[in-house]
KEMAR-248467 format. One record per residue: x, y, z of N, C-alpha, C in turn; residue in three letters; residue number from 1. Coordinates in steps of 0.001 Angstrom, whole numbers, always signed. Layout:
- n.u,n.v,n.w,ca.u,ca.v,ca.w,c.u,c.v,c.w,resn,resi
- X,Y,Z,X,Y,Z,X,Y,Z,Ala,NUM
...
This chain:
- n.u,n.v,n.w,ca.u,ca.v,ca.w,c.u,c.v,c.w,resn,resi
- +26369,+19633,+9951,+26098,+18873,+10966,+25214,+19204,+11596,Met,1
- +24415,+20624,+11391,+22753,+20171,+12327,+21726,+19878,+11481,Thr,2
- +22260,+19582,+10046,+21209,+18400,+9362,+20990,+17368,+9606,Glu,3
- +21880,+16454,+10504,+21788,+15210,+10445,+21764,+15131,+12577,Ala,4
- +21458,+16462,+13035,+21636,+16700,+14753,+20178,+15525,+14852,Ile,5
- +20508,+14547,+15575,+19476,+13686,+16460,+18732,+14999,+17601,Ala,6
- +17344,+14814,+17465,+16654,+15750,+18361,+15963,+14822,+19582,Ile,7
- +16221,+14745,+21040,+15290,+14299,+21684,+14191,+15616,+22617,Ser,8
- +13775,+14548,+23519,+12582,+15069,+24049,+13222,+14899,+26022,Val,9
- +13273,+16331,+27091,+13443,+15738,+28177,+12277,+16277,+28745,His,10
- +11936,+15583,+30316,+10407,+16085,+30350,+10367,+15914,+31927,Asp,11
- +9989,+16809,+32698,+9575,+16510,+33926,+8467,+16482,+34470,Thr,12
- +7515,+16409,+33629,+6044,+16065,+34351,+5420,+17263,+35187,Ala,13
- +5227,+18335,+34026,+4977,+19514,+35122,+3338,+19488,+35381,Pro,14
- +3128,+19728,+36391,+1579,+20231,+36874,+1310,+21765,+36740,Val,15
- +358,+21697,+36009,+9,+22936,+36370,-1793,+23370,+36982,Trp,16
- -2010,+24797,+37467,-3014,+24823,+38116,-4364,+24731,+37529,Arg,17
- -4965,+23741,+38319,-6533,+23317,+37852,-5969,+21952,+37584,Gly,18
- -4986,+21218,+37229,-4494,+19879,+36878,-4584,+18891,+38143,Asp,19
- -4545,+17362,+37898,-3790,+16964,+39070,-2534,+15964,+38800,Arg,20
- -1852,+15641,+39079,-697,+14858,+39041,-811,+14057,+37997,Ala,21
- -1959,+13245,+38090,-2060,+12176,+36420,-2391,+12758,+35546,Gly,22
- -3013,+14136,+35973,-3046,+14684,+34455,-1830,+14695,+33860,Asp,23
- -882,+15540,+34506,+478,+15783,+33877,+1223,+14437,+33467,Ala,24
- +754,+13216,+34163,+1661,+12182,+33657,+1200,+11379,+32336,Leu,25
- -170,+11659,+32241,-1092,+11002,+30876,-592,+12217,+29835,Arg,26
- -385,+13404,+29861,+200,+14147,+28888,+1206,+13829,+28632,Arg,27
- +2243,+13456,+29674,+3852,+13019,+29057,+3424,+11898,+28206,Ser,28
- +3165,+10860,+28595,+2346,+9673,+27417,+1752,+10328,+26182,Val,29
- +1113,+11235,+26221,+524,+11765,+24903,+1952,+12829,+24171,Glu,30
- +2799,+13055,+24901,+3657,+14044,+23979,+4571,+12984,+23526,Leu,31
- +4826,+11827,+24268,+5567,+10800,+23573,+5036,+10491,+22118,Ala,32
- +3856,+9982,+22305,+3396,+9424,+21276,+3694,+10632,+19779,Arg,33
- +3221,+11580,+20369,+3420,+12874,+19332,+4847,+12923,+18773,Ala,34
- +5877,+13118,+19600,+7232,+13365,+19356,+7949,+12285,+18483,Val,35
- +7121,+10979,+18892,+7454,+9837,+18041,+7309,+10000,+16685,Glu,36
- +6143,+10244,+16282,+5531,+10691,+14715,+6011,+11978,+14321,Thr,37
- +6945,+12564,+15296,+7767,+13615,+14392,+9029,+13364,+13861,Leu,38
- +9753,+12212,+14722,+10749,+11694,+14046,+11589,+11740,+15633,Gly,39
- +11437,+12286,+16057,+12231,+12447,+17757,+13019,+10800,+17886,Tyr,40
- +14612,+11091,+18515,+15169,+10158,+18798,+15022,+9558,+19877,Thr,41
- +14903,+9962,+21269,+14407,+9445,+22363,+13851,+10825,+23560,Arg,42
- +13080,+9580,+24351,+12288,+10842,+25225,+12793,+10304,+26529,Tyr,43
- +13105,+11122,+27454,+13908,+11052,+28858,+12594,+11836,+30010,Trp,44
- +12970,+11027,+31103,+12196,+11938,+31715,+13094,+11783,+33261,Val,45
- +12722,+13136,+33844,+13586,+13558,+35082,+13069,+12560,+36397,Ala,46
- +14376,+13037,+37415,+13278,+12218,+38796,+13419,+13640,+39801,Glu,47
- +12618,+13805,+40059,+12527,+15230,+40951,+11445,+14592,+42537,His,48
- +11664,+14736,+43763,+11297,+14540,+44802,+10808,+15495,+45602,His,49
- +9273,+15285,+46134,+8923,+16118,+46950,+8331,+17732,+46541,Ser,50
- +7893,+17736,+45251,+8005,+18628,+44565,+6451,+18815,+44012,Thr,51
- +5576,+18875,+44313,+4312,+18628,+43750,+3806,+19536,+42164,Pro,52
- +4991,+20439,+41737,+4862,+20897,+40434,+5657,+19967,+39382,Ala,53
- +5945,+19072,+40017,+6915,+18305,+39118,+6256,+17003,+39490,Leu,54
- +5743,+16111,+38452,+5181,+14742,+38810,+6054,+13462,+38496,Ala,55
- +7235,+13772,+38123,+8216,+12895,+37581,+9159,+12449,+38849,Ala,56
- +8261,+11657,+39552,+9226,+11275,+40927,+10080,+9696,+40968,Ser,57
- +9716,+8704,+39750,+9670,+7974,+39441,+10472,+7527,+38306,Ser,58
- +11193,+7514,+37593,+11752,+7585,+36392,+11250,+6307,+35572,Pro,59
- +11317,+5470,+36332,+11620,+4151,+35752,+9796,+3743,+35678,Ala,60
- +9076,+3729,+36925,+7721,+3697,+36130,+6660,+4745,+35467,Val,61
- +7338,+6121,+34906,+7292,+6605,+33861,+7388,+5924,+32453,Leu,62
- +8608,+6033,+32323,+9335,+5523,+31134,+8757,+4068,+30829,Ala,63
- +8221,+3349,+32124,+7520,+2203,+31737,+6334,+2534,+30751,Gly,64
- +5655,+3389,+31206,+4086,+3572,+30599,+4628,+4135,+29235,Gln,65
- +5455,+4987,+29167,+5854,+5572,+27938,+6504,+4234,+26707,Ile,66
- +7212,+3684,+27103,+7622,+2425,+26175,+6498,+1716,+25558,Leu,67
- +5687,+1526,+26447,+4381,+803,+26466,+3687,+1328,+25527,Ala,68
- +3437,+2756,+25465,+2699,+3476,+24696,+2956,+3936,+23272,Ala,69
- +4285,+3370,+23154,+4941,+3869,+21739,+5890,+2500,+20826,Thr,70
- +5927,+3088,+19986,+7043,+1428,+19178,+8355,+1374,+18868,Ser,71
- +8738,+3107,+18850,+9829,+2987,+17818,+11028,+3564,+18549,Ser,72
- +10606,+4924,+19529,+11531,+6025,+20101,+12236,+5412,+21133,Ile,73
- +13391,+5445,+21432,+14119,+5480,+22932,+13636,+6177,+24329,Arg,74
- +13348,+5139,+25079,+12908,+6136,+26392,+13910,+5529,+27320,Val,75
- +13922,+7035,+28739,+14756,+6537,+29605,+14828,+7730,+30792,Gly,76
- +16000,+7774,+31184,+15546,+8596,+32280,+16592,+9896,+32124,Ser,77
- +16024,+11018,+32483,+17296,+11944,+32369,+17020,+13065,+33866,Gly,78
- +17771,+12481,+34385,+18403,+11119,+34934,+17586,+10794,+36075,Ala,79
- +18142,+9304,+36463,+17724,+8428,+37516,+19354,+9266,+38494,Val,80
- +18931,+10101,+39702,+19717,+10655,+40535,+20212,+9251,+41047,Leu,81
- +21375,+8751,+41024,+22272,+6904,+41666,+21953,+7186,+43182,Leu,82
- +22606,+8216,+43549,+22903,+8184,+45193,+21296,+8113,+45803,Pro,83
- +20026,+8220,+45284,+18977,+8388,+45949,+18618,+6956,+45966,Asn,84
- +19233,+5871,+45351,+19194,+4613,+45466,+19969,+3220,+45866,His,85
- +19237,+2169,+45875,+19938,+592,+45851,+19993,+591,+44378,Ala,86
- +21757,+348,+43893,+22138,+156,+42963,+21356,-996,+42013,Thr,87
- +21426,-2053,+43193,+20425,-3352,+42236,+19275,-2833,+41939,Leu,88
- +18516,-2154,+42760,+17023,-2096,+42597,+17063,-1509,+41208,Ala,89
- +17640,-229,+40841,+18162,+572,+39928,+18082,-508,+38359,Val,90
- +19467,-1782,+38947,+19527,-2734,+37762,+18339,-3232,+37455,Ala,91
- +17446,-3734,+38254,+16390,-4636,+38554,+15245,-3736,+37375,Glu,92
- +14857,-2902,+37941,+13897,-1907,+37327,+14169,-1600,+35828,Gln,93
- +15095,-1320,+35352,+15560,-767,+34008,+15980,-2196,+33313,Phe,94
- +16617,-3395,+33709,+16457,-4284,+33429,+15216,-4989,+32812,Gly,95
- +14402,-4643,+33618,+12973,-5246,+33530,+11976,-4551,+32532,Met,96
- +12766,-3155,+32070,+12189,-2697,+31206,+12743,-2962,+29655,Leu,97
- +14318,-3205,+29810,+15064,-3487,+28726,+14514,-4749,+28173,Ala,98
- +14199,-6113,+29233,+13627,-6883,+28713,+11973,-7132,+28225,Gly,99
- +11448,-5926,+28397,+9971,-5891,+27740,+10594,-5278,+26655,Leu,100
- +11575,-4323,+26316,+11361,-3024,+25163,+12747,-3459,+24700,His,101
- +12902,-4484,+23847,+14382,-4722,+23105,+14496,-3631,+22368,His,102
- +16345,-3246,+22951,+16863,-2060,+22324,+16446,-1005,+22128,Gly,103
- +15508,-478,+23555,+14410,+928,+23192,+14801,+1742,+24874,Arg,104
- +15787,+1140,+25609,+15864,+1524,+26961,+17469,+2237,+27098,Val,105
- +17454,+3342,+27630,+18173,+4387,+27993,+18170,+4636,+29693,Asp,106
- +19581,+4687,+30304,+19565,+4689,+31516,+20353,+5803,+31979,Leu,107
- +20033,+7198,+31562,+20863,+8253,+31909,+21066,+8332,+33485,Gly,108
- +21889,+8865,+34025,+22454,+8671,+35394,+22915,+10406,+35708,Leu,109
- +22435,+10819,+37249,+23379,+11749,+37544,+23816,+11454,+39112,Gly,110
- +24748,+12310,+39035,+25520,+12403,+40339,+25118,+12622,+41646,Arg,111
- +24386,+13777,+41661,+23748,+14284,+42965,+22833,+13379,+42962,Ala,112
- +22364,+13777,+44745,+21083,+13443,+45036,+19965,+14281,+44348,Gly,113
- +20111,+15922,+44896,+19148,+16556,+44570,+18232,+16686,+45318,Gly,114
- +17063,+17457,+45228,+15906,+18139,+46255,+16813,+18648,+47978,Gly,115
- +15455,+18259,+48151,+15564,+19002,+49533,+16231,+17665,+50652,Ser,116
- +16794,+18472,+51555,+17894,+17505,+52688,+16530,+16890,+53027,Pro,117
- +15608,+17195,+53513,+14623,+16230,+54132,+14161,+14970,+53175,Ala,118
- +14129,+14855,+51741,+13595,+14222,+51143,+15199,+13238,+50939,Ala,119
- +16429,+14136,+51456,+17349,+13223,+50718,+17587,+12376,+51875,Ala,120
- +17405,+12622,+53378,+17411,+11796,+54314,+16805,+10381,+54317,Ala,121
- +15642,+10415,+53180,+14434,+9612,+53325,+14816,+8460,+52123,Leu,122
- +15628,+9159,+51096,+16275,+7934,+50052,+17772,+7682,+50321,Leu,123
- +18271,+6950,+49281,+19563,+6648,+49761,+20582,+5605,+49138,Gly,124
- +21463,+5288,+48757,+21893,+3795,+48637,+22605,+3095,+50064,Asp,125
- +21706,+2325,+50391,+22007,+1535,+51997,+23815,+1102,+51722,Pro,126
- +24290,+980,+50864,+25764,+422,+50786,+26513,+1652,+50775,Thr,127
- +26251,+2388,+50588,+27107,+4068,+51044,+28705,+3804,+50132,Gly,128
- +28482,+3296,+49162,+29544,+3175,+48115,+30033,+4156,+47118,Arg,129
- +29520,+5714,+47055,+29470,+6558,+46643,+29535,+6267,+44991,Gly,130
- +29188,+7335,+43992,+28731,+7314,+42623,+29698,+6135,+41803,Phe,131
- +31280,+6121,+42480,+31797,+5877,+41598,+31559,+4068,+41645,Asp,132
- +31453,+3953,+43113,+30775,+2178,+43882,+30112,+1859,+42777,Gly,133
- +29107,+3015,+42566,+27772,+2606,+42379,+27417,+2450,+40903,Gln,134
- +28189,+3020,+40048,+28449,+2825,+38714,+29209,+1760,+38507,Leu,135
- +30376,+1128,+39222,+30775,-165,+39277,+29945,-1400,+39104,Glu,136
- +29546,-1126,+40228,+27923,-2201,+40635,+27085,-1917,+39858,Asp,137
- +26867,-1039,+39232,+25559,-796,+37836,+25901,-1701,+36758,Leu,138
- +27191,-1243,+36369,+27744,-2287,+35490,+28101,-3570,+35164,Arg,139
- +28352,-3918,+36525,+28478,-5490,+37062,+27080,-5995,+36737,Ala,140
- +26333,-5718,+37448,+24672,-6282,+37551,+24157,-6404,+36170,Tyr,141
- +24455,-5433,+34800,+24171,-5654,+33611,+25423,-6706,+32679,Phe,142
- +26183,-6986,+33480,+27258,-7875,+32661,+27249,-9489,+33519,Ser,143
- +26533,-9781,+33929,+26587,-10898,+34994,+26380,-11263,+36084,Gly,144
- +26496,-9947,+36983,+26121,-10105,+38363,+27165,-9510,+39279,Gly,145
- +27009,-9462,+40791,+27780,-9059,+40975,+27857,-9410,+43139,Leu,146
- +29072,-10694,+43160,+29966,-11404,+43951,+28176,-12104,+44472,Arg,147
- +27775,-12699,+43612,+26800,-13814,+43603,+25445,-13663,+43347,Gly,148
- +25174,-12189,+43390,+23555,-11684,+43406,+23634,-11438,+41686,Val,149
- +22201,-11533,+41124,+22059,-11170,+39479,+20415,-10426,+39731,Arg,150
- +20782,-9468,+38826,+19987,-8290,+38854,+18809,-8834,+37416,Ala,151
- +17607,-9824,+37860,+16832,-10353,+37064,+15871,-8909,+36948,Val,152
- +15101,-9873,+35809,+15388,-10081,+34801,+16701,-9399,+33969,Pro,153
- +17449,-10584,+33300,+18572,-9659,+32503,+18422,-10119,+31187,Glu,154
- +18142,-8692,+30575,+17574,-8568,+29556,+18988,-8735,+28308,Pro,155
- +18263,-9281,+27148,+19432,-9774,+26099,+20198,-8304,+25974,Glu,156
- +19741,-7609,+25627,+20054,-6192,+25071,+20068,-5029,+26680,Val,157
- +21269,-4908,+27330,+21416,-4032,+28610,+20602,-2622,+28200,Ala,158
- +19822,-1675,+29268,+19866,-378,+29102,+21522,+322,+28577,Pro,159
- +21219,+1441,+27707,+22621,+1999,+27590,+22508,+3273,+28604,Arg,160
- +23607,+3048,+29200,+24161,+3987,+30096,+24696,+5288,+29930,Leu,161
- +24239,+6501,+30449,+24745,+7796,+30216,+25149,+8728,+31397,Trp,162
- +25930,+9264,+31207,+25778,+10649,+32337,+25575,+11986,+32485,Leu,163
- +24360,+12397,+32973,+23769,+13827,+32671,+24584,+14615,+33704,Val,164
- +24663,+16083,+33331,+25915,+16731,+34165,+25809,+18251,+34018,Gly,165
- +26155,+18925,+34556,+26355,+20322,+34187,+27300,+21263,+34571,Ser,166
- +28445,+20152,+34480,+29873,+20896,+34588,+30949,+20685,+33207,Ser,167
- +31992,+20879,+33381,+33306,+20936,+32577,+33747,+18974,+33862,Ala,168
- +33441,+19090,+34864,+34171,+18216,+35634,+33067,+16842,+35335,Asp,169
- +32138,+17410,+35657,+31016,+15872,+34988,+31157,+15104,+33826,Ser,170
- +31513,+16271,+32683,+31734,+15744,+31645,+33105,+15484,+31280,Ala,171
- +34375,+15482,+32133,+35501,+14561,+32236,+35230,+13358,+32572,Arg,172
- +34690,+13207,+33715,+34070,+12140,+34154,+33321,+11088,+33384,Tyr,173
- +32635,+11747,+32458,+31830,+10754,+31310,+32899,+10638,+30739,Ala,174
- +33706,+11365,+30283,+34857,+10533,+29307,+35578,+10075,+29682,Gly,175
- +36373,+10327,+30839,+37174,+8998,+31389,+36148,+7376,+31532,Arg,176
- +35008,+7446,+31899,+34397,+6296,+32029,+33728,+5531,+30767,His,177
- +34255,+6160,+29726,+33533,+5755,+28615,+32067,+6192,+28379,Gly,178
- +31278,+6669,+28842,+29757,+6963,+28724,+29599,+8020,+27998,Leu,179
- +28530,+7997,+27062,+27858,+9255,+26387,+27344,+10006,+27388,Pro,180
- +27839,+11613,+26744,+26843,+12541,+28130,+26162,+13766,+27524,Tyr,181
- +25684,+13787,+28251,+24436,+15243,+28068,+25156,+16205,+28961,Val,182
- +25160,+17164,+28572,+25408,+18988,+29345,+23886,+19478,+29554,Tyr,183
- +23589,+19736,+30672,+22741,+20238,+31219,+22537,+21866,+30722,Ala,184
- +22524,+22249,+29840,+22621,+23940,+29584,+21076,+24245,+30375,His,185
- +19784,+23764,+30311,+19011,+24093,+30809,+19331,+24146,+32191,Ala,186
- +19994,+24251,+32773,+20526,+24724,+34370,+21079,+25560,+34374,Ile,187
- +22630,+25166,+33822,+23353,+25891,+33326,+23977,+26595,+32279,Val,188
- +23387,+27571,+31979,+23644,+28158,+30628,+25332,+28682,+30173,Gly,189
- +25718,+28628,+29019,+26729,+29102,+28682,+28124,+28034,+28756,Gly,190
- +27463,+27218,+29468,+29277,+26311,+29959,+29583,+25060,+29003,Gly,191
- +28389,+24901,+27858,+28267,+23842,+27012,+29600,+23497,+26000,Ala,192
- +30259,+24617,+25478,+31198,+24498,+24704,+32535,+23900,+25340,Pro,193
- +32793,+24524,+26477,+33812,+23850,+27453,+33769,+22330,+27999,Glu,194
- +32384,+22114,+28335,+32024,+20751,+28945,+32187,+19969,+28019,Ala,195
- +31854,+19908,+26458,+31932,+18652,+25921,+33299,+18828,+25308,Leu,196
- +33651,+20022,+24884,+35495,+19675,+24677,+35871,+19181,+25509,His,197
- +35679,+19391,+27381,+36299,+18455,+28437,+36141,+17247,+27841,Ala,198
- +35049,+16647,+27976,+34500,+15656,+27563,+34978,+14838,+26463,Tyr,199
- +35114,+15280,+25335,+35695,+14469,+24506,+37693,+14773,+24140,Arg,200
- +38145,+15490,+25198,+39466,+15075,+25091,+39979,+14319,+26217,Ala,201
- +38832,+14098,+27366,+39172,+12779,+28678,+38329,+11582,+27960,Ala,202
- +37769,+11645,+26976,+36815,+10210,+26407,+38303,+8889,+26595,Phe,203
- +37684,+7832,+26887,+38184,+6624,+26755,+37623,+5637,+26089,Arg,204
- +37834,+5007,+25108,+36634,+4249,+24285,+36423,+3047,+25492,Pro,205
- +35143,+2144,+25375,+35183,+789,+25880,+34254,+243,+25087,Thr,206
- +34247,-1126,+25104,+33456,-1685,+23989,+32072,-1837,+23521,Ala,207
- +31165,-1376,+24346,+29865,-435,+24817,+29950,+855,+23991,Glu,208
- +30578,+1658,+24058,+31029,+3168,+23786,+32299,+3337,+23334,Gln,209
- +32935,+2951,+21991,+33830,+3127,+20951,+34248,+4870,+21055,Pro,210
- +33579,+5621,+20683,+33321,+6820,+20219,+32636,+7484,+21296,Glu,211
- +32917,+8998,+21547,+32098,+10045,+21991,+31365,+10144,+21357,Pro,212
- +29832,+10276,+22171,+28813,+10399,+21963,+28219,+12013,+23047,His,213
- +27797,+13194,+22210,+28103,+14188,+23657,+26656,+14907,+22918,Ala,214
- +25962,+15297,+23924,+24096,+15904,+23583,+24702,+17290,+24618,Gly,215
- +23491,+18209,+24530,+23255,+19365,+24973,+21898,+19006,+25461,Val,216
- +21709,+19300,+26570,+19977,+19873,+26673,+19621,+21223,+27197,Ala,217
- +18710,+21542,+26612,+18064,+22926,+26799,+16597,+23403,+26661,Val,218
- +16179,+24426,+27188,+15153,+24778,+27364,+14104,+25583,+26117,Ile,219
- +13346,+24965,+25702,+12937,+25860,+24007,+11738,+26196,+24411,Ala,220
- +11167,+27077,+23988,+9475,+27348,+23688,+9720,+27960,+22112,Val,221
- +8703,+27082,+21525,+8414,+27777,+20293,+7055,+27747,+19950,Val,222
- +6939,+29174,+19424,+5582,+29518,+18741,+5359,+29918,+17614,Ser,223
- +4144,+30466,+16956,+4189,+30988,+15596,+4586,+32756,+15983,Asp,224
- +4654,+33142,+16828,+4971,+34761,+17688,+6069,+34445,+18542,Thr,225
- +6924,+35790,+18269,+7721,+35907,+19367,+6845,+36145,+21113,Asp,226
- +5796,+36575,+20866,+4982,+37326,+22047,+4327,+35937,+22922,Glu,227
- +3794,+34959,+21665,+2850,+33888,+22625,+3880,+33130,+23162,Arg,228
- +5117,+32778,+22731,+6392,+32456,+23167,+6932,+32419,+24576,Ala,229
- +6730,+33876,+24833,+6975,+34280,+25824,+6112,+34183,+26718,His,230
- +5103,+34611,+26448,+3461,+34192,+27351,+3983,+32310,+27839,Arg,231
- +3964,+31758,+26974,+4077,+30391,+27545,+4825,+30190,+28551,Leu,232
- +6416,+30715,+28303,+7970,+30587,+28947,+7691,+30925,+30334,Ala,233
- +6770,+32121,+30029,+6867,+32959,+31356,+6353,+32207,+32794,Asn,234
- +5364,+31389,+32227,+4228,+30847,+33327,+4796,+29988,+33981,Ala,235
- +5711,+29066,+33388,+6969,+28111,+34175,+8045,+29090,+34972,Phe,236
- +8171,+30005,+34734,+9056,+30545,+35616,+8460,+31656,+36598,Val,237
- +7111,+32111,+36834,+6634,+32353,+37741,+6535,+31125,+38701,Leu,238
- +6238,+29983,+38212,+6065,+29232,+39423,+7703,+28852,+39881,Gly,239
- +8398,+28761,+39515,+9908,+28739,+39832,+10113,+29848,+40793,Gln,240
- +9877,+31018,+40748,+9668,+32058,+41729,+8730,+31526,+42909,Ile,241
- +7636,+31345,+42695,+6281,+31030,+43773,+7246,+29700,+44735,Arg,242
- +7837,+28845,+44108,+8562,+27761,+44561,+9557,+28146,+45521,Met,243
- +10009,+29289,+45136,+11526,+29514,+45966,+11222,+30808,+46913,Arg,244
- +9963,+31375,+46910,+9952,+32466,+47601,+9156,+32278,+48642,Thr,245
- +7417,+31888,+48209,+6457,+31862,+49147,+5838,+30878,+49083,Thr,246
- +6011,+29528,+48416,+5403,+28099,+48236,+5521,+27360,+47870,Asp,247
- +6432,+26679,+48522,+7825,+25766,+47483,+6425,+24124,+47343,Pro,248
- +5216,+24100,+48183,+4397,+23478,+47477,+3372,+23811,+46625,Asn,249
- +3731,+24475,+45322,+2428,+25339,+44869,+2773,+24606,+43403,Thr,250
- +1551,+24024,+42581,+1662,+23591,+41566,+1895,+25097,+40773,Val,251
- +2184,+24913,+39508,+2501,+25869,+38133,+1510,+26793,+37746,Leu,252
- +1623,+27901,+37688,+381,+29022,+37297,+435,+28491,+35701,Pro,253
- -990,+29272,+35292,-1629,+29235,+34223,-961,+30301,+33148,Thr,254
- -1289,+30182,+31925,-506,+31132,+31089,-1497,+32304,+31338,Glu,255
- -2691,+32543,+31453,-3342,+33713,+31933,-2679,+34491,+33668,Glu,256
- -2331,+33427,+34297,-1996,+34056,+35664,-1124,+34634,+35492,Glu,257
- +180,+34034,+34757,+1535,+35022,+34436,+1081,+36053,+33647,Ala,258
- +317,+36234,+32488,+147,+37266,+32246,-260,+38452,+33058,Ala,259
- -994,+38018,+33881,-1909,+39232,+35021,-842,+39571,+35977,Ala,260
- +140,+38746,+35981,+942,+39017,+37516,+2127,+40397,+37327,His,261
- +1742,+40999,+38498,+2412,+42269,+38269,+4259,+41953,+38661,Pro,262
- +5139,+41793,+37886,+6410,+40818,+38157,+7343,+42447,+38623,Phe,263
- +8029,+42249,+39738,+8583,+43020,+40436,+9771,+43410,+39661,Ser,264
- +10732,+44103,+40223,+12235,+44284,+39540,+12809,+43255,+39376,Pro,265
- +12802,+42622,+40810,+13681,+41456,+40998,+13016,+40394,+40716,Ala,266
- +11965,+39708,+40312,+11316,+38871,+39503,+11514,+38990,+38150,Glu,267
- +11742,+40235,+37523,+11906,+40386,+35964,+13381,+40144,+35863,Arg,268
- +14205,+40697,+36850,+15474,+40228,+36821,+15727,+38786,+36770,Ala,269
- +15227,+38188,+37608,+15097,+36514,+37651,+14782,+35620,+36334,Phe,270
- +13122,+36618,+35618,+13013,+36050,+34438,+13549,+36311,+33188,Leu,271
- +14705,+37385,+33114,+15364,+37416,+32331,+16564,+36633,+32313,His,272
- +17248,+36477,+33537,+18104,+35578,+34051,+17851,+33769,+33285,Glu,273
- +16628,+33613,+33604,+16103,+32067,+33158,+16291,+31930,+31745,Arg,274
- +15289,+32928,+30752,+15079,+33046,+29768,+16129,+33186,+28498,Ile,275
- +17134,+34064,+29349,+17800,+34728,+28100,+18895,+33308,+27295,Ala,276
- +19478,+33074,+28541,+19836,+31782,+27578,+19662,+30523,+27284,Pro,277
- +18117,+30447,+27025,+17504,+29371,+26767,+16873,+30085,+25082,Gln,278
- +16183,+28872,+24974,+15605,+29271,+23327,+14373,+29246,+23300,Phe,279
- +13585,+30918,+23178,+12311,+31062,+23396,+11841,+32286,+22559,Val,280
- +10821,+31904,+21272,+10530,+32646,+20335,+9981,+32272,+19376,Gly,281
- +9895,+32899,+18137,+9386,+31929,+16483,+10389,+31408,+16255,Ser,282
- +9985,+30687,+15421,+11078,+29541,+14598,+12235,+30503,+13958,Pro,283
- +11639,+31624,+13446,+13080,+32631,+12711,+13837,+33323,+14006,Gln,284
- +13776,+33307,+15416,+14458,+33692,+16083,+14881,+32851,+17290,Ala,285
- +14443,+31737,+17346,+15045,+30425,+17927,+16185,+29561,+16888,Val,286
- +15600,+29286,+15852,+16669,+28486,+14782,+17641,+29120,+14733,Gly,287
- +18300,+30101,+14191,+19834,+30517,+14442,+20363,+30567,+15557,Pro,288
- +20034,+30559,+16634,+20786,+30676,+18052,+20814,+29267,+18418,Arg,289
- +19973,+28194,+18253,+20161,+27164,+18669,+21162,+26192,+17484,Leu,290
- +21013,+26699,+16240,+22293,+25964,+15348,+23615,+26384,+15477,Arg,291
- +23633,+27943,+16234,+25172,+28390,+16547,+25236,+27713,+17849,Glu,292
- +24420,+27297,+18629,+24909,+26753,+19877,+25634,+24968,+19587,Leu,293
- +24827,+24560,+18592,+25075,+23198,+18026,+26614,+23281,+17532,Leu,294
- +26745,+24530,+16753,+28393,+24268,+15935,+29275,+24842,+16830,Gln,295
- +29118,+25556,+18243,+30127,+25488,+18932,+30075,+24520,+20245,Gln,296
- +29473,+23664,+20253,+29513,+22501,+21070,+30010,+21461,+20166,Thr,297
- +29678,+21106,+18956,+29865,+19925,+17933,+29053,+19060,+18641,Arg,298
- +27239,+19463,+19122,+27261,+18056,+19859,+26563,+17340,+18960,Ala,299
- +26193,+16282,+19276,+25632,+15044,+18307,+24475,+14754,+18867,Asp,300
- +23812,+15385,+19689,+22340,+15444,+19825,+22321,+16388,+20751,Glu,301
- +20583,+16723,+20303,+19938,+17689,+21189,+19117,+17417,+21855,Leu,302
- +18718,+17849,+23297,+17499,+17176,+23920,+16831,+18755,+24008,Phe,303
- +15178,+18459,+24698,+14543,+19511,+24560,+13892,+19522,+25674,Val,304
- +13621,+20660,+26322,+12504,+20482,+27559,+11487,+21672,+27367,Leu,305
- +10466,+21311,+27494,+9477,+22268,+26718,+8423,+22335,+28293,Thr,306
- +8268,+23448,+29153,+7334,+23133,+30120,+6557,+24654,+29996,Gln,307
- +5353,+23849,+29266,+4437,+25217,+29108,+3060,+24652,+29246,Val,308
- +2004,+25687,+29695,+899,+24949,+30467,-399,+24599,+29190,Pro,309
- -169,+24673,+28054,-1086,+24764,+27330,-761,+23282,+26150,Asp,310
- -1039,+21987,+26750,-680,+21089,+25936,-618,+20981,+24493,His,311
- -1420,+21675,+23757,-1664,+21686,+22157,-471,+22605,+22029,Glu,312
- -101,+23932,+22948,+1054,+24305,+22478,+2296,+23557,+22705,Ala,313
- +2398,+22895,+23299,+3656,+22123,+23795,+3970,+21673,+22345,Arg,314
- +2679,+20324,+22241,+3421,+19630,+20913,+3806,+20494,+19775,Val,315
- +2989,+21738,+19715,+3273,+22922,+18301,+4890,+22848,+18650,Arg,316
- +4914,+22873,+19653,+6560,+23801,+20295,+7377,+22754,+19397,Ser,317
- +7270,+21332,+19999,+8347,+20431,+19089,+8348,+20103,+17997,Tyr,318
- +7031,+20356,+17022,+6759,+20272,+15791,+7846,+21682,+14876,Glu,319
- +7448,+22986,+15820,+8220,+24056,+15077,+9364,+23616,+15171,Leu,320
- +10011,+22922,+16046,+11535,+23141,+16569,+12251,+22741,+15313,Leu,321
- +11582,+21159,+15280,+12187,+20547,+13659,+12358,+21587,+12688,Thr,322
- +11387,+22117,+12521,+11854,+23027,+11658,+12739,+24206,+11436,Lys,323
- +12921,+24538,+13260,+13787,+25612,+12989,+14936,+25451,+13009,Ala,324
- +15565,+23843,+13185,+16912,+23893,+12931,+17229,+22967,+11774,Ile,325
């Protein structure tokens, strides 16, 4: 099964010390070109607000730049947090991308708003329909319109809708609504086998999705040695620690900065908690664990999030990953 597994990229456009947000966004475009040549299936971008360390606030805009810079890889959102948006605006944005890039656009959706309460208060769906209503409306916009309103441009091939979640409940929701599903192991490690089993058990076929399609999204940092992989991974985790404790507006530290940081016992515990369920190390260390996860979940697709401060090392990680599994 793992020999035929589709491998895709999840990207948050991380901003590292010494860089600007524009540098991070340009690196996302460069990475998309690189993984396309490596044979990756999709390139998805996240949605984060009021977080200077992550430049991906507008998935549609960044996806458009990546689509324009590539030729075959599918591109989309992982995920548009639908409660943050007017559904018509999402349909128009992704319909335009699908019109420009025939058959290459995915629209991954999240049920939560995410972000801080202050940011959430300035975003949101003005209709107050809730996610169920928004999903119903979105499907209507992509199949002819809703209550006399059409989402234009109307692409010949609509974006493929997905649901991204981190619980068995979200998996069952995706199954009941006939959507392909991605479980975010990168956020909640350990729940993927249960979630994907629940998804398949609840799945109801639709014309657009006659068979279940389940993915699992992980954090993976692969380098030639275990030591280098952990040095790279530690930089992002140190950034998380600082964002949660001392400076929510910080950008992410460099590899050298993280290597010199004297982690306290509590910080080391958090570091272990974040790294242990994920996949950090050499190909020889990472490969067997990833294959085991894929066998346990029977996933059809693996989404990989690699957040490291060295762009060449990031590209190399995605290259080594293809060999590892």
